[in-house]
N, C-alpha and C positions, 0 to 999 in steps of 0.2 A: 580199714575199709568198711567193715561191718558196721562200726559205729557211725561212720559217715552216711551210709545208706539208710540206717535207721533214722538218723536225724533228718536226712533229706525227705524221706517218706512222711515222717511226722510233720515236717515243715510244709510239705505240699498239702497234706490233709487239713492242717489248721489254717493254712493260707486260703484254702477253698472256703472255709467258714468265714474268714475275714472278708473274702470276696462277696459273700452274701450280704454282709453288713455294708460294705462299700457300695454295693449295687443299690442299697436303699438310699444312701446319700445321693447317688447319681440320678436315680429315678426322680426324686423330689426336685433336685436342681434342674433337671431337664424340663420338668413340668411347670415349675414356678420361679426358677432362678433364685431360689432361697436355699442357703446352706442350713440344713436342719441340725442344730446342736442339741435337739431333744431326742436324738436317736438312741442315746444311751439309756434313757428312761423307758423307751419302747422295748428295748432288749430286756431290761430288768423286769418290766411288767409282765412280759410274756413268760419268762422263766419262772417268775414268782408264782403265777397262777398255775402253771404246770406242777410245780413242787407242792403247792397246797392242795390241789385237786386230786392228784394221782392216788393218794391213799383211799379216796372215796369212790372215784369213778374208774380207776384203772389208768394205766399209762397212756394208751392211745386216745381214749376219750379226752383225757386231760390235755394232751398235746393239741388236739383239734380245737378245744375250747381256748387254750392259751394263744394259739395262732390267731383264731378269730377275734379274741379280745384285744390282742396287740394291734391287729388291723383296725379294729373299731376305735381304739384310742388314737391311733394315727389319723383316722378320718375325722374324729371329733376335734383334734387340734387344728386341722385344716379348716373345718367348718366354723368352729367357734372363735378361733383366734386369727389365723392367717387370712381368711377370707374377709373378716370383719374389721381387721386392723386398718385404720385410716393412715397408713404409712406409704408414702410415695416411693420410698427407698427400700430395695431388697435388703440392704444392710440393716435397716431398722427391724425388718421382719426376722432376720437372723438373730438379732439381739433378743427379740421377743421369744424365740425358741429357747434361748439360754434360760430365760426366766421360767418357762414351762418345765424345762429339764430340772431346774433347781427344786421347784415345787414337787414334781412327781418323784424324783429320786430321793428327796428328803423324806417323804411319806413312806416310800417303799423300804428304804433303809431302816426307818423307825419300826416298821412292821417286822422286818427280818431280824433286827437286833443283832445279837452276837451268834445267832444260829447259823449252821451250815445245813442247807436244805437239800435232801436227795430228790432227784427227779424221777426215780423209779424206773429207769430205762431197762429194757429186757436184755441188754447185752452184758451188763454187770462188769466184772473185771476180766472177761475173757480176752485172750491174746491169740494172735495168728502168727504162725511161723512160715515165713517165705524163705525157704532154704535156711540160712543162718541168721536171717534178719527177723527180728521179733517186733511186732507192732500190736497195739491195742485194737481189738475188733471195732471199738467205737470210732477209732480214727478212720478205718476203712469205710465204715458206714457213713461217717461224716463226709468223706471224699465223694462217695457215690451219690449221696443225697444232694450235696451242694452242686455237683456236676449236672445232675438231672434237673434241679430247679433252675440253674442258670441257663441250661440249654432250652428248657421250656419257656423261660422268660424271653430269651433272644428270639425264639421262633414266634412267640406271640407279638413281640415288639416289631417283627419284620412283616408278618403275614396277616395279622388280625386288624379289624377296624380300630380297636383300641390302640394298637401299636402305631397305626398310621396317624391317628389323631395325636398321639404323644409326640411322634416325630415332627409332625406339622407344627405343633405348638412350640416345640423346642427350636424349630427353624425360624418361625416368625409368628408370634402369638397373635398379633393384630390381624394379619392376613388370614390366619387359621380361623379366627372368630368371624371374620367377614365371609368365609366360605362355609359357615354353619357349624363349626366345631364348638362344642360347649366347653369352654375353658374351665369352668368350675367343676364339671364332672371329671375332666382329665386330671385336674389337681387333686380332687378328692380320692380318686382311684390310685393315684401315685402314692399318696400318704398311706393309704390302706395297704398297698403292696409292700411298701417299705416296712411297715409295722409287722406284717406277716413274716417277711424274710428275717427281721430282727429276732422274732420269737423262735424260729427254727434254729438260727445261729446260737441263741441262748442255750438251747438244749445241748448242742455239741460242745459248748464251752464249759458246761457244768457236769458232764459225765466223766467216767473213768478215762484217763488217770487223774482228773481233777476231783477233789473231795466232794464238791457240790456247789450249789448256788449260795453266795454270801453277799454282803453289802458292797463288796468291791467288784462284783461281776460286771457291772456297767462300764468299768474302765476298759473292757475289751473294745468298746466302740471307739475309744480314743486311739487304740492301736490300729483300728480299721480306717480311721480318718486319713492317715498318711497314704494308705492304699488307694483311696479314692482320689486324693490330690495328685500323687505321683503318676497314677494311671491317666488322669485327666478327668476333671469333675463333670464334664459333659459327655463322657464316653463310657458306654456299657462294656465294651471290650476292655477298656482301660481298668475298670473295676476288677475284672477277673485277673488281668496281668498284675495289677497293683497288689491284690490280695495274695497272690502266689509269691511275689517278690518279698512282701512283708513277712509272710509265714516262714518261708525258707530262711530269710535273713535272721529272724528271731530265733529259730530253732538251732541254726548252726552257731550263732554267736553265744547262745546260752549253753549249748553242748560243749563248746570248746572254750568256755570262759576261764578254765584253769590255765590253759595255754595262753590266754589273753589277759592274764591278771594285771599286766602293766596298764591296761585300759580302765581298770577299776571293776568292782563288783557290780552286777546288774547291767552289764553292757548290752545284754540281749534285749532289755526293755527299751533302751535308748537307740539301738541300732536302726529300727525302722524309720525313726525321725531323721537320723543322719543320712540314710539313703534317700529319703524324701528331699532333703536340702540339696544334696549333691545333684540329683536328677533335675530339680527345679532350676538350679543354676545353669544347667545346660539347655533345658527345655522348660521355660516358664509356664507353659500351658499343660505340662505333663507329657507322658509318653505318647498318648493317643488323643490328647485334648485338641480342641480347635483353636488355632491361633487367630486372634482378632487383628484385622487389618484396618488401617485408617488412611484416608487420602489427605495428604498435607497440602 
């Protein structure tokens, strides 16, 4: 039972981080109807800058710069590529983000090389004992930070002018534009928010018990993609639910992989995708996604 509780708590904490990444997918999709496959490079860029800057500026300053830089990179992708692409199809724009991701990730992995970069976080290898359950302090900080950021986003999404503009754009972009909403500004802000969330997620993916940031860190965005899909790509609530489902599933399957040896090694890495397929078979739009209806 102790092992199960530890795995469950770890799964919830890492699932909250996945939810931050999934929320980035959802925000961009709601604003532009484009699936952003360059999200992995935004995550890697933010984490890389924090790792490189923290010996010079200190951890907190490096984190702020890294988050701002990732937000700026996201905004630049929208301004220089998405906005100016003469593609009438959102599918073509999604393909364009694949090209952006290849370029940015290739350069970042070249810079990282074979190094494992420490992010210099203040929590180190500290652990917290909750009765007989032991968990890394970084996991609890990740859970609290992710919960605070997601709550802040949802409040802003519901009660601020930016959130109203975002919801109106997601509902009917053409009508929103006729009502005076500047679609370009909404799209730019969505990409910036997604980049900032990705940088924060990169931090908690690279601290203890993980050795640090390396060239494979961006693969975490691939794990978060099923979270966005199974929750519903147009649902902010679905991003949270999907992240938690993926995190808990991965933690439990990895923790009990010896008992599940008949499924093969590394089943924890594959499990989120299997869960996604099963859920999509029952609910093609995801758990909280909007079902499209058509009159025949």
